[in-house]
N, C-alpha and C positions, 0 to 999 in steps of 0.2 A: 299194275296197269292203271289203277285209279290215281296213284300219285303222279303217273306220267302224264295223264290227260287232263287232270284237274286244273293245272295252271292254264292250259290252252283254252279250256272251257271258260275259265274266269276271264281270260283276256278277251275272248270273243264276246262275252257279255258286256265287258267294258267298252269294247269297240262298237257294239250295237247301240249302247246307251249314248256314246259320243256322237255316232252318226245321226241318231234320232234328235239329239240336242242341236246339232248343226242344221238339220232339216227344219226343226221348229224355229230356230233363229232366222233361217232364210225365209220361211213363211211369214214370220212377223215383220221382217224387213220389207218384203214385197207388199204386205198389207199396209204398212205404214206409208210406203210410197204411193199406193193407191188412194189412201185417205187424204194424203197431202195434195195429190192432184185433184181429187174431188173438191176439197176445200178451196183450192185456187180457182177452180171453175165457178164455184158458187159466188165467191167474192168478185170475180171478174165479170160475171153476168149481172150481178146486182139483185137485191131482194125484190124490187118492183117488177123486174122482168120475170123473175121466177114465179111470183104470184100470178102474173098474167098467163104464164105457161101452164101452171097447175090447173087453171080453169079450162084451158084447151085440152089438157090431158084427160079431164073427166069425159070429154066428148070422144076423144080418139081411142082411149084405152079399151072400152068394150068392143069396138070394131076390130082393133088390133088383136085382142084375145080371140075373137071369132075367127079371124084369118089364120092365126097360129094354130087353132084347133083343126081347121081344114088341112093345114100343112102337116100336122101331126098324123092325121088319118091317112094322107097320101104317103107319107114316109113309112107308115106301118104296112101299107099295101105293098110297097116295093120290097121292104125287108122280108115280109111274109112270102112273096113270090120267089125271092132268092133262096130262102130256106126250104120252101117246098120243092124247088128244083133239086135240092140235095137230099130229098126224102124226109125233111123235118117239118112237122106241122104243129103250129102253136096257135092258140086263140089270140084274137086281137087284143083283148084286155091285158093279157100277160105281156105281150110285146110292147104295148103302150106303157105299162108300168115299168118294165125293164128299161125302156128308152128314157123315160123321164127320170128314173132313179140314177142311172149312169150319167146322164147329162148333168144332173144336179151336182153329183160328186165332182165331175170335171169342171163345172162352172165355178164352184165355190172353193176349189183348191188350185194349187199352182201347176197341177199336172195336165189339166185339160184333156184332150183326146187320148193322151198316153195312159190315163186312168180309165176314162169312160168306155173306150172301145173294148179292152180286155174284160172290163166289168160286165158288159153286155153278154159276152161269150160265156163268162162264168155263171151268170145268173140264169141263163137258159138251161144249163145243166145237161146239154146234149153232147154227142161226140165232138171233140174239140176241132179236129181237122175240117170236117164238113161245115161246122158252125162258123169257124173263122173264115173259111173261103167264101161262104154266102154273105157273111156280115161285111167283110172288107170289099166284096164286089159291090154291095149296096152303097157303101161309103164312097167307093171310087167313082161310081156314076154320079152320085150327088155332088161330089167335089168338082167333077168335070163341068156339070151345069152351073155350079157356083162360079167357077173360073170364067165361063162364058159371060155371065152377067157382070162379073168384075171387069172384064175387058171392055164390055159395052159401056160401063160407067167411066172407065178411064178415057175412052174415046170421047165420051160426052163432055168430060171436063176440058179436054183440048178444044172441043168445038165451042165451048163457052169462052174461049180465050182467057182462061183463068191464069192467075199468077202461080197457081199450084201445078202448072203443067209438068214440072220436073218430078214432083212427087207422084203425079199420075203416071208418068212414064215408068218410074221405078216399080210402082204397084202392078202395072200392066205386064212388066217383064216377069214378075213373080207369078202372075196368073198364067202367062204363056208357058213358063217352065212347068207348072202344075199340069197343064193340058198336054204338053209334050210327054211328060212322064206317064200320064194316064193312057195315052194312045199308042205307046210303044208296043210292038209285038214281042220283042225279046225282053227277058227279065234283066233288070239292072243289077239286082243283088246276085244273080247267078254269075254274071261277069266278074263281080267283085270277089265272090268266093273262089272262082276259078283262078283269079290272079293271086289270091292269097295262098291257095293250095292247102297244104296240111296246117298251115298257121291260122286258117279261118276258124273262128270260135263256133261252138255248137249252136248258139242262139242265132248267129248270122246264117248258118246253113239251114236252120229251120225256117227262118224268115224268107230265104231264097226259094225254098220249096213252096211256101205259101204263096209268094208272089207269082211263081210259075203256074200254080194251080188256078189262081185267079185269072191270069191272062189266058190260059187254056180254056177255062169256062167261058170267058168273054167271046173267044173265037168259036167255040162249039155252040153257043146259045145266042146268036145275034138277035133273034126275035125277043127273047127275054130281056136282053140288055136294051133293046129298042123301046119296049114298054116301060122299063124302069126310067129310061132317059126322059120320056115325055111326062111321066108322073113327077120326076124330080125337077124338070123345067117348069112345070106348073107350081111347084113349091117355091122356086126362085121368083116367079112372077107374083106370088102371094107376099113374099118379102118386099119386093119393089112396091107393091100396093100399100104396105104399111107406111112407107115414106109419103105416098100420095095422100093417105088418110090424115097424117099429121099435118102436112101442108094445108090441106083443106080445113082442118080444125083451127089452124092459125089464120085462116082467111087469106092465104097467100095464093097467087096465081099458079095454076098447075101446067107445067110443061114437061113433056116426056124426057127431054134431054136433061133438064134440071133434076128430075126424080132419079134418073139413072146415074147422074153424076154424084148425087148425095149417097145413093146406095153403094156405088162402086168404091168411093173413098172410105166410107165407114166400114165396108167389108174388108178393105185392105188393112185398116187400123186394127180391126178385130183379129185378123190373122197374125199380126205382128205382136199383139199384146195378150195372147191367150194364156200366158204364164202368170198374169196378174189375177189374184183371187177376185172373182166376180167382175173382172175388168174394171174395177172401181177407179174412177177418174179417167181411165183411158177411153171408155165409151163416150163420156161427156166431152172430153177434149177432141176426140175424133169427129163427133157430130158437129161441134162448133166450127172445126176446120172445114168440114164438108159444106156447111152452110155458107161460110165465108168464101170458099172457092166458087160457089154457085151464085155469088152476088147477093146473098141474103144476110141479114144481120146475124152474126155468130151467136148472140145470146139466144136466139130462137131455136138453135140446134139442141138446146137442153130439153125441149119438149120431146123430140124424137128419142134422145138418150134415156130420159126418165120413163117414157112410155115403154120402151123396150126393156129397160131394167125391171120395171114392175111386172111385165109379162114374164121375163125369165125367172124372177124370184117366185112368182105365183106357180109356175110349172115346177120349179125346184121344190117348193113346199109339197105339192101333190106327189112328186116322185119320192121324196124322203118319207112321206107318210105311208105310201105304198110299200116302201122297203121295210119300214118298221113293222107294218102289219104282216108282211110276208115272213119276217124274221120271227115274230111272235107266234105266227101260225105254225112254223116249222118247230119251234121250241115246244109248243103244246103237243104237237104230234109225237115228238120224241118222248115227252113225259108220259103220254098215254101208252106208248109202246113199252117203256120201261116198267110201267105199272102192270101191264098185261104179262110181261116176262116174269116179274116177281110173283105174280099170281099163278104162273104156270100155264097161261093161255097161249103163250108164244114159245116155240122151241129155241129161239135165239133172239138177241137184241137186234133192233133195226139199226142199220148204219146210216140212214138218211138224216 
């Protein structure tokens, strides 16, 4: 038996190493692309313009951090409400730590929400089905309000009679598709699995069940979804306010259409470049394009990008610090349990 399965085991190890090597090479390539974009943006803007914007950043950054803190608290309230509806009650500090840690891992890697959302569910450590349903309901309502603001931004770009009208139309189509998917009563994945029949893979069947559960919960709890909607809409307005703060710090005139246009275009770029680690270069290029589309000097867009990058990296540091502290706490707890077991104080080892 050993001689039969040993070659398969060895080959699986080799395949695993090769896949990891390919993944690492892909990450390095994307990082290199991001660094190249970032360098191009810096050269294109010019050192004198960057110096001026760093001064403005000192004014805008504290306000933007305060706004993002308010947004974090509102997001925690909506997530907590969704979890409580499924009988899961967690303290706000734990939910904040999990959100920041998972967002940090998604932001700094190529996986984005593909990594951050499952990580949130895993870190909660509660029953997977109920946790996933509540978490993805929270995400769905947030993405719906995000799409609303994105569409408003695209409309604002067209009102400015910008040359970027075609790009705005493409982004608005994406936002509309997101909204249509969110508002559907019937499950999309259930239709797909039904069409595939027995050929449907198990992971797709599980995803279809999860989607159906989320849509059923939305229909059964309209009051809950309504409260989450208004909280999430307030979060979107806080994001729009960040643009207004940056424009104010640069002593530029404030117009609602201009603010919405900049936010809408940068949001579209963010959606399209989520696979780039830390969106390095993409955020800067997107902000410069948004400012140009709004009739403002493109170089000034760096202030918005750098302010938001500093904000994101600051919260990522807090999240990773919390994750390291939590891991060390769990390790110490396990060591204490093992010591008690060896001393005969515990009947069995803890599995936690």
